[in-house]
N, C-alpha and C positions, 0 to 999 in steps of 0.2 A: 504493499500500499504506499502511495505516496504522500508525504505531507508537505503543505505549502504554508510556510510561516509568514506573519505580517513583517513587512520591513519597517523597521523602528524609524527610519529616516523620513517616512511618509506621514508619520502622526502629525506634524504640524498641518499639513495640507488637509487630513482628514478632519481634523478638529475645525478648521475654516469652514470646511463643506459644511459640517453638521451645524456650526453658527449660522450659516447662510440659510440652511434648510429652516431652521426654528426661528429666525428673525421675525419679530412682529411686523405685520404690513397694516394693522387697523388698531383703533383704540381698543376694541373688544379684544383683539389678539394681545395687546400690551397688557391688560388687565387678567387675562388668562395666563399670560408667562409670568407675570408677578407672583400671582397666587401659587402657581406651580413650584416657582422659585423657593418660596417662603416654605410650602408644605415639604418640599425636598429638604430643606436645610433642617427643619423642625425634626423630620424624621431622622436624618442622619446624625443630629446632635443629640437626640433622645438616649441613645446608649452611653453617649459620654457624660451629658449633664443630669439627665432624669433617671434613667435606667439603672439606678444603683440601689443595692438593697438599703432601704431604710431602717437605720440601726435602732429605731424605737418602734418599728412595725408591730413588733410582739406585744408590745403594750396594751395594744386595742383589744387583744384578745386574752390578756393575763387578768386571771382572778386576784383579787386582793390578797386572799390568804396564800397564795403561791409566793408572792413577793414576802411574806413573813418568813417563810422557810428558807430564803435566800442566805447564803453565807456572805455578808457584806465585808468582812474582815478581809477576804481574800485568802484566808488560811485553809488549808486542806483539812478534812476531819481527821482527828487523832486516832491512828490506827495502831498504836502501841497500848497494849491494855494496862501495863504497869504504870504508864506515864498518865493514862486517863484516871486510874485510882488516885493518882497523886493530884492531879488537877482537881478531882471533885471531892477530895478528901473522903475517899471511902476505904475501908479496910478489906471488905469481902466483896467478891464477885460471883455472881450466878451466871455461867456461860450456858447458852441454851441451844440446842440443834432441834428445829421443829419442822416437820412437814406438813402438819395439819393444823397447827396453832396450839396443841394441847400442852407441850412442852413451854411453849413460850408464855402461855397464861399461868401455868404453875410457877414458872421462874419469877414471874411479876408478883404473884400472890405471895411467894416465899420472901422476897425483898422486903415486901411491907411487913410482914411479920417479924422479920430479923430486926427491923429498926422499930418497931412499935413495942416488941415484948422484951428485946434485949438491949436497944440503942446501938445496934451493930450497924454502923454505916456502909451499906450494900448497894451494889449496882447490879442492874440486869443487863446483860451484854449478848446481843446477837453475834454469833461465832463469825459470821462474815463480815462483821464491821471492823474485826481486828487481825492483824497478822499473827498468825499461830505461833510463829516463832519467838513473838513478844513476851508469852507466857514464861519463858526462860529468866525474863527480867524481875519476875515478882519476887519479893521478899519472904522470909518465914514470918513475917508480921501479917502478910496476908492469907486470907482464906478462899480457896477456889471451891465453888460448887458446880459440878456438872450436871445437866439434866439433858440428855441425849435420847432421842427417838430412833428406831430401826423401823425402816419399811422395806417392802419387797423382799427380794433374797438377801437378807442381810445388810442392806445399803444404808448408809449414813442419809441423813435428810440433806436436800440441796444446800441450804445455809452452812452446813457442817463439812462440806466436801474439801475445802482446803485444809481445815484442820485435820481431818482424817487422812488426807494425804501426807501431811507433815508428821503427825503422831504416830504413823505406822512406818515411818522411814527414819526418824531423827535418832542421831546418837548423841544429842544434847544431853549432858547430865543436869537433872532437874533436882537436886538435893535440896534446895530451898522451898520447893513447892508443897505445901500442905492442902489436900482436896479430900473432898467426898463426892460421891457419884449415885445418880439414880437414872434408871433405864426405862423407857417406855417401849412396849412391844406387845406382840400378840403370838400366843403359843399356839394357835392354829397355823402359825409359819414354821418352816424347819429351822430358820435361823432366829429363833425367840431372843430377842435383846442381845444380838450378836455384837452391836456398836459399842454399848456400854462395856461389854465384856473385853473386846479388843482392847478400847480405850484404856482400861484399867490396867490391863496386863501390860501395855507399852509404858504406861506411866510408872508402874512399879519396877519395870526392868530398867528405866532410866533414872531411878533412885527417888522418885517423889514419893512423899509420905502420907499413905492412906490412913484417914482419922476414924473411919466408920465403915462397916461393912456396906457392900455395894446393894441399892434397893431397886427393886424391879416391879413394874406395873406390868398387867396382863389384862389387854383389853377383851381377849377370848372370854374372860370369865366376868367382864364388865366391871371389873374391881380398880381400875386406874385410880379412881379418886380416893378409895379406902386404902390400897397400897401405897399412894403418896402420903396419906395421913399417918400411917403406921411408921414409915421411915422418918417422916419429919418429927415425930414423938422421939426417935432415938437421936435425932439430929439435934433436938432442943436439949435432951439430955446432955448430950457431948458438951454443949454449950455451957450447960450450968456445972457439970462435975469435972470436965477436963479443961476447958478453957476458962473457967472461972468468971463466966458473964452473968450479971445479977438479971433475973427476970422480973418484969414489972408488970403491972395491970395495963393490959393492951387496949387502948381507946382508939377509936377510928380517926385516922387522920387521911384526909383525901389526897390522893395522888395525882389529882387533876381538878381543876376548877371550872365550873360551867357558868358562862357569863351570857346574859341576854343581850342582844343588840339589836335595836329596831332600825338602826341607821343601814344596815345591810338590806339589799335588795335580792329578789329571787336569782338574778344573774350571779351573784356573788356566792351563792349556796351550792354545796353539795347535796343534790336532792335524792341520792340514792344510787347513782352510777358508781360501780365498783372503783375503789381506789386502786392505783398501781403499787402493789405491796411486794412486788417482786424485786428485791435489790442485789440479791446475789447474781453475779454474772452468770453461772452456769445454769441457775434456774430460768433466767431471763432469756437465755440463747435458745432454751428449749420450749419457750411459749411464744405464742403470737401475740399481738395486743388484744385487749378486750374490746369487743365490739358489739352493738346491737344488731343481732343478726336476725333477717326476717325468716319467718316460719312459713314455708311454702305447701306443705302438705303434711296431714296427721292421719292416722288410721288406728283402729282398735287391733290388736293381734290376737286377743284371747276370745273365745267363744264361751264366757263365764258371765254369770249375772252378778258376782260379787268380787271378782278378781279382774285386774286390768292391767295391759301392757301397751305402751305407747309407741307407735313408729312415727318419728317425727324428722321431717326433712328441713335443714337449715341451709339459706341461700348465703352463699360467701362472695357473690360477684360483685356486690358493692365495695368490698374491701380487700384489695389486692394483697396486703401483708398478712391476711389471714388464708393460709393454704395448709393443705394436709396431705399426708402420705398414708396409703393402706395400713391399718395397723394402729394409728395415732389415736390419742384420746381427744375428748372435747370437754371442756370445763364449762358447767353451767352454774351461773350465780343466782341463786334462788330470792325469793321472797319468802317473808313470814305469812302465815294465813291472816286474815283479816280478823278472825275472831279471837286470836290470841293477842294481836295488837290492842283490840278494843278492852279486852279484861286488863291488860297492863296499863292503859292509859286510864282507865276508870279507877282502879283500885290505887293508882298513885295520884288520882285527882290532876291529871295533866292534859286532860282531853282540851281544855280552852287554851292551852298553851302549846299544842302540838306543832304549830306553824310558826312560832316565834323564832326569828334567827338565834342561834346559839354558837359560842365559840367555845372550844374545849382546849385549855391551856395546861400543861403539867406543871405541878407544884415544885417540882425539883427538875433542874436543868439537864441532869442526868438521866432522867426519865424519856425513853422513846415512846411517842405517841403515833400509833398507826392508823388511827381511826381519821377519816376526813373530817376537816373544819375549815371555815364554819359550816353548820348544818341546821337540821330541825330535829326536834323529838321524834316526828312523823318518820323522818328518813333513818334515824337509828333504829327504831323498832320495827320498820318495815324491812329495811335492806342492810343494816350494817352491824346488828347485834343478833345473835343465836337466842332469841326469847323463847324458842321452844325446847332448849336444852334442859336436861334434868338438873336440880338444883344440888349442889354438893353439901356434905354435912358442914364444912366450914361456913359456906354461905349462910345457912339456916341459924347456926350459931351466931353470926354477925347480925343478921336481920333482928335477932332478938332485942338488941340495944335500941331499936327503934320502933317497937311494937307500940301501937296505940293504946293498949290496954294490959293489964296484969295477966288477964287471961292468955292473950295472944302471946305475951312473952312465955308463959309457963308451956305453952303449946309448943312453940318454937323450941325452948331449951330441952324439952323432954326429947323430941324429934332429932335435935342436932347432937345431943350428948349421948343418947342410947344407939350404938352402932346396930345392935339386933333388931330393935325397934324400927330404926330408919330402913334397914335393908328390907324388913317385912313390908313395911309400909310402900317402898318404891316397888316392889314386886307387883304390886296390883294398883298403882297411881302413878300416871304421868305426870310428875311433880316438877311442872314448869315455874318460873318465878311468879307470874301472875296467878296463876292457880293456889300456889302455896299462901300467897297473902290473902287471898280470898279465903281459903280454908281456916287460917289462923284467926282472921277478923272479917267475918261475912259481911258485917253491918256497919263497918268504918273504914274510911279511906286512909292510907299510909302517907298522909302529908308530910310528916316530918323525916320520911325516908329520903336521903338526899339522892338526886339524880347521878351524883358522882359516882356513889356507891353502885347503883344499878349498872353504870357503864363499865365499872372496874370489873365486877363479878361476872358479868355475862360474857361469854366469849365472843370473839369478833366473827362476824359470817365469813365463812369459807365456801369456795366453789366444790362442786360434787363432779367427780370425772366419770366420764362413760366412755366405753370402747367405741369407736365410729364404725358403723355397721355398713358403710359403703367404701366401694373401691374409688382411689382417687385415679385410677386409669379410666374407669367408665364414667364416673361423675365428679370431675375435678373442683367443680364449683358448688356443688351440694354435697353437704356432709350430713350422713343420716346416723340417729341415735336411736336405740331400742331400750326403753325404760320400765322396768317392773314398777308398777304403783304399789308402793308398801303401805299396808294397813293391816296391822295385826292386833288381835284381842288381848289383853293383859290377862293373867289368871284372876279368878273369882276372888272377892274379898273374903278373907278367912271368917269362918261361921257366920257369914251374912250372904246367903246365897241369892237372896230376893234381890240385892243391890245390882243394878246394871253395870256390867263389864265394861270397862274403858277402851276405847279402840285407840291405838296409837298409830298415827298415820306419819309418813316419811313427809319432809317439808319439800324436798325439791321433787320427788317423783309426784307428788299431788299439786304442785306448782305446775308441772308439765301437763297433768292431766287437765288442769283448769285451762290451761292455754289452748289444749287441743279442742276444747268446745268454745272458745271465744269466737265472737261474731267475726264474720269475714271469710276469707279463704281456707282457714283451718277447721271451721266447725263442721262436725259430721256426726252429731248426735252422742256423743261419749259424755257421760256426766260425772261431774265431781262432786264430792260432799264437802269440800274445802273452799272457802271463797278467799280469793286474792285480788289484790289491787293490781291488775295486769297493764295497765296504761303508765303507771309510774315507772321511773322518776320524771317528774315534770312532763308527763305525757310523751316522753320520748319513744316509749315501746309501743303505744297505741294498741295494746292487746294483741298484737301479732308479731311481736319480736321479744327476743330474751338476750339478756348479756351473756356472751360466751367467749373464750378464747381456746385454742389449739394447742396441746402439747405434745412434742414428740414422744415416741415411744419406741423401744428395742424390740417390741413384738411384730416382727416383721416376716414375710415369706422369704424362702431362700432365694438368693440371687438367682440360679439356675433352675428354670421353670420345670426341668425335666426331673429335678429333686422330688421324691415321693414325701407327702405329709400325711402325718396322723394328727387328727384334731380331736380332743376331750372336751366336752362343754355340757353344763347344766342350765337350763333355763336361759337367761339373757346372755350367759357366757356365749353362747352362739354369736354373738353380734359381729365380733372381729372375723369368725370363719365364714361368714355369710359373704363377707368382702373378699377373703380369700378364695372363696370357692367361685365367686362371679367373675373374679380376675383371671383365674386358670381356665375357666370355661370360655370366655371371650379369647384367651391365646389359642385355645384349641379350634374356635371357630375361625380363626384367621390362619391355621395351619401350622402353628407352633406347637412343637412336642411338649407335652405336660406329663410330670410325674403321677403315680397313682394317689388317690386321696381317699382316706379312711376317716369317717366321722363317727364319732361316739356322742350322741346327744341323750340326755336326760330330761324328763320333765314329769308332771305329776299324771295327766292323763292325755292319751293322743288326740281326743276329740275335743279337748278344751285348750291346752296351752302348748302344743307342738307348733312353734312360731315359724313362719317362712317354709312351711312343709311343702307347699305346692312349687315354690321357686327352687327347693332343693330337689325335688322330685322330677321337675322338668331339667335341670342341670344332669341329673342321672340319666334321664332318657336321651338327652343329647350328646353326651359325652361318652355314654356307655356304662353299664354296671360293673364291667371288669376294671374300668379307670376310677371312678367314683362310687364308693360302698358306705352306706349308712348303717349304722346299728344303733338302735334306739333302747332305751330303758325307762320303763314308767313306774313311777313309784306308788301310784295309786289306782292302777289300771283294773283291781279287782279280778284278775285272771286266776282265781282258784288259789293253788298251794303258792303261787309266786305273786303274791299281791304287791310286794314293794322290792322292785328290782332297781339298782342305781348303777350309774356309769362305771364306777370302780368295779363293780361284779362283771359287766360286760368286758371290761378291759382284761381282766384275770381271765376270763372264759377264751377270748380270742387272743390270749397271750402269745401261742405261738406263731401266729400270723404277724402280730405287732411287732415281735422280736425280729421275725425274718425280715420284715421290711426295713427295720432300723439297721441291722448288721449285713444283711445281703445286699440290700439296694440303697443304703445311706439315708433312709428317711429321716425327716426332722419330727420330733415329738412336741406338740403344743397342748396346754392346758389353759383353759379360761373359765372362770367362775369363783364361788367362793374358796377361801383359802382351805378350809375343812375338807372340801370335796377334793381339791388338789392333793392335799396330803394322803387322802385314801386312796387316790388313783396312783401315786407314787408307791404306796406300800402294795398296792395290788399288781402293779408292773414288776415290782422288785420280787415279789413270791413268785410270779410267773417265770422270770428268767433264772430265779434260783432252782425252781422245780425241774426247768427244762434242761438245765445245764448241771444240775446236782451240784450247786455250788452252796458254801456256807454264806451266812446273811452278810457278812462282812465284804465278802466279794461281789455280791449282788449288788450292795450299796456303793461300792467302789464303781461299778460299772454305771449305775445311774449318775453318780457325780462326775464321771468321766464324760457322759453326753452333755451334761450342763457346762462343763469347762470348755468344750469345745463348741459351745453354740449350737448344739442339736437337740437340745431340751430346753423350752421357753415357756414361762408361765406369766400370765396376766390375771392376776387374783385378788381379792379383796376381802376384808373382814374376817 
């Protein structure tokens, strides 16, 4: 190809020729020529003079409360824990690692008691806020209290990950460190309280001085609060007997102030939208932003008059930053039921004040306040506080100080001080704060109970995570969740069979059920017994949206589509496998090779709660039963001698086939559902491989552990 270039020497002649062409020949031409010249100059100068980032542009959208949190000094946050204690004149520190907020709440509660009962200046510290190695700078005068949660397969909480990495690898001698430790875990999981066990082992190894036996909470037994109280009693005995601290009568000292401020307008307030509480870089990287996602489709999956399972599709198309991959989780930010909000507003005599703007301010600069502020009481009770959470014995005892009558005080003291009575009472009564106050004093409002006390003792609202049941390959901008609507009757009141049994409803799942019957594109006749304010906050949700974010998961299909997969699920544990199976079916449809799929699925009754049955059978017919095999287990089928059959039994019965797929064809093994079910499935498979190979229990266990180490055994389990 020949190229002809412009002769530079001819540019003056070209310019003169152009000027001759555009020269005005009349008054109208002159006006048009001048206007064009001005417009051109304006356009060309825009990028130079005007099209610069306005350094104050953000102020137009900035809320006043955001300015209050800005570090105007220009100094970076103190990340050395020893120096932080020195600056704040604290002697003790409670370092917490929390995934769901429980460890954080217990840490804050313990700090208050250390200060009010013993005068021990104590700091509650998020482990992600400080450099782990700075622990070595603490002196023998300091006391370190560790409250650490374990979740998943023995993993530390996200905010404790940097500390975990350091403590499991450090060689630093910590001879000056004096510490105690408490762990939160669930014995349904194999690695029950592994995090606190490993941390204590490593601290002892590098010379730290442990002052007290390790305490452990077991969520499987619903005894977290009682386990903590028992350990706290031992800790306080240590304070008195070994450390020489003098105990004093504890009086309530608010950790925060609540100030009404009528000068604030609605635009200044947090009306219930979730706060960005993810500060840890690891956690933030795993999560998308929280957004109000539109609900596009809802349908009922159960064929039952009294049980519900909601299939809900959420539209992600408006929010490019919110995306998912097959196997990820979606976090739903719920609201509290209107009934519970009304009870609490009435008993506290706050109904007329619920929309007055309030600001929450820590009374101690060292206290970290995670609740959004300024806000309203309405937003606090609807969206920011877990007002449906059961009340702990510690809280019951604290409430007695504000009782409106001697009878109410006596009632609360008996309930709070008698562990056996409290446990029995709680077994048949869902004891929320509002209900407790009503029971203690049914005819009097608790006007003297400070709102600060209520805010301090109630847990902060946390999102609930659901496995996404759609495939990102087939449906990249719509994420589907599958939610069992929780509603269980508590046991009857002892010796009082005529009293109506209480129904304990799950907050989030009933919120989803209520949304599914909202007017508009999602309503299809599903009925909810709980009423929610679906349009709030500030009418942003319109009853057809919900706040949610996506969290990355390691529960993924094998990279090679030809790798066989074995899936074990009960109930809504089927959710991620629905996505796995649909994605594999699509690959098969376009001619890609796919490995064998074997699904073990358990539910109560085939005709009532076998969710997605038609979809699964259609895939089976399409890809062939030699590629996709379904093995079912129905626990209430009523089929004679084998009335109750569970998935773990089916796994054991098909043990030879399962082991052959794993060993001969390299299959990956997946479990999704309750942790107790996953544990039983693990036992069943271990027994199967032990019997098939005539191994000892230890060798069979080693076989299972080997699969987990190499990523061939994955679990997505809860509770």
